[in-house]
C-alpha positions as CSV (number, residue, x, y, z in Angstrom):
1,Q,-33.2,-5.7,-17.2
2,V,-31.0,-8.7,-18.0
3,Q,-32.3,-11.9,-16.6
4,L,-32.0,-15.7,-17.0
5,V,-35.1,-17.9,-16.8
6,E,-35.0,-21.8,-16.6
7,S,-37.7,-24.2,-17.5
8,G,-38.1,-27.9,-18.1
9,G,-37.7,-29.4,-14.7
10,G,-40.2,-31.9,-13.2
11,L,-40.7,-35.3,-11.9
12,V,-39.3,-38.3,-13.7
13,Q,-38.6,-42.0,-12.9
14,A,-35.1,-43.3,-12.7
15,G,-33.8,-44.0,-16.2
16,G,-35.9,-41.3,-17.7
17,S,-35.0,-38.1,-19.4
18,L,-35.5,-34.4,-19.1
19,R,-34.4,-31.4,-21.1
20,L,-33.8,-28.1,-19.3
21,S,-33.8,-24.8,-21.1
22,C,-32.5,-21.4,-20.1
23,S,-33.3,-18.1,-21.8
24,A,-31.3,-14.9,-21.5
25,S,-33.3,-11.7,-22.1
26,G,-32.8,-8.0,-21.8
27,A,-30.5,-5.4,-23.1
28,I,-27.6,-7.8,-24.0
29,A,-24.6,-7.2,-26.2
30,S,-23.2,-10.7,-26.0
31,V,-23.6,-13.9,-24.0
32,N,-20.3,-15.6,-23.3
33,D,-19.7,-18.7,-21.2
34,M,-22.8,-20.5,-20.0
35,A,-23.2,-23.3,-17.5
36,W,-25.6,-25.5,-15.4
37,Y,-25.2,-26.0,-11.7
38,S,-27.1,-28.2,-9.3
39,Q,-27.8,-27.9,-5.6
40,A,-29.3,-30.7,-3.5
41,P,-30.7,-30.1,-0.1
42,G,-28.0,-29.5,2.5
43,K,-25.2,-29.5,-0.1
44,Q,-23.2,-26.8,-1.9
45,R,-24.1,-25.7,-5.4
46,E,-22.0,-27.7,-7.9
47,L,-21.0,-27.3,-11.5
48,V,-22.7,-29.8,-13.7
49,A,-21.7,-28.7,-17.2
50,S,-20.3,-25.7,-19.0
51,I,-20.1,-24.5,-22.6
52,T,-18.1,-21.7,-24.1
53,Q,-19.3,-19.2,-26.6
54,G,-17.6,-21.3,-29.3
55,G,-19.2,-24.6,-28.1
56,S,-16.5,-26.3,-26.1
57,T,-18.0,-28.3,-23.3
58,E,-17.0,-29.7,-19.9
59,Y,-18.9,-32.1,-17.6
60,A,-18.8,-33.2,-14.0
61,D,-17.6,-36.8,-13.6
62,S,-21.0,-37.8,-12.1
63,V,-22.9,-36.8,-15.3
64,N,-20.4,-37.5,-18.0
65,G,-21.9,-39.7,-20.6
66,R,-25.4,-39.1,-19.5
67,F,-25.9,-35.3,-19.8
68,A,-25.3,-33.0,-22.8
69,I,-25.1,-29.2,-22.7
70,S,-25.8,-27.2,-25.9
71,R,-26.5,-23.6,-26.8
72,D,-28.2,-21.5,-29.5
73,N,-26.4,-18.2,-29.7
74,A,-29.0,-16.6,-32.0
75,K,-31.7,-17.4,-29.5
76,R,-29.5,-16.7,-26.5
77,M,-30.4,-20.0,-25.0
78,V,-28.6,-22.9,-23.3
79,Y,-30.0,-26.4,-22.8
80,L,-29.2,-29.4,-20.7
81,Q,-30.3,-32.8,-22.0
82,M,-30.4,-35.2,-19.1
83,N,-30.6,-38.9,-19.9
84,S,-30.5,-42.1,-17.7
85,L,-31.5,-40.0,-14.7
86,K,-30.7,-41.3,-11.2
87,P,-32.2,-40.5,-7.9
88,E,-29.0,-38.8,-6.9
89,D,-29.5,-36.3,-9.7
90,T,-32.4,-34.8,-7.7
91,A,-31.6,-31.2,-7.1
92,V,-32.5,-27.6,-8.1
93,Y,-30.7,-26.8,-11.3
94,Y,-29.5,-23.3,-12.0
95,C,-28.5,-21.6,-15.2
96,N,-25.4,-19.4,-15.1
97,A,-24.1,-17.0,-17.8
98,R,-21.5,-14.4,-18.2
99,I,-23.1,-11.5,-20.1
100,V,-22.0,-8.2,-21.6
101,D,-25.0,-5.9,-21.5
102,S,-25.8,-3.0,-23.9
103,G,-23.7,-0.7,-21.8
104,Y,-20.7,-3.0,-22.1
105,L,-20.9,-4.0,-18.4
106,Y,-19.6,-7.6,-17.9
107,R,-21.3,-9.6,-15.2
108,Q,-22.2,-13.1,-14.1
109,Y,-26.0,-13.9,-13.9
110,W,-28.0,-16.7,-12.3
111,G,-31.4,-18.0,-13.0
112,Q,-34.0,-18.7,-10.3
113,G,-33.6,-22.5,-10.6
114,T,-35.8,-25.3,-11.7
115,Q,-36.5,-28.4,-9.6
116,V,-35.6,-31.9,-10.9
117,T,-36.9,-34.8,-8.9
118,V,-35.9,-38.4,-9.9
119,S,-37.9,-41.2,-8.2
120,S,-36.7,-44.8,-7.7
């Protein structure tokens, strides 16, 4: 079964760094666009960063210059390097990917989320 699994979240002080990882597994033909979203308590899930299959990236204004998204197509993984973290970055971070499975069915998948907490 196709699934996404995130890792790398945790507790960090303001100004610190974390690196999130997301692995796609299962009967996959191709992994297309990938992205990271965040959801803070009481707020909607928001796009943080996205990356196309070819490596083009986009960032939310709030993280531009501090975060970097990257991917390894051979490993079917996407990463989010988070630097200069702020308390307002505290949220659950979700991996998102558009995947064609081995039966050529194209769907959007979500990971289970990983908690990032930034203390002041």
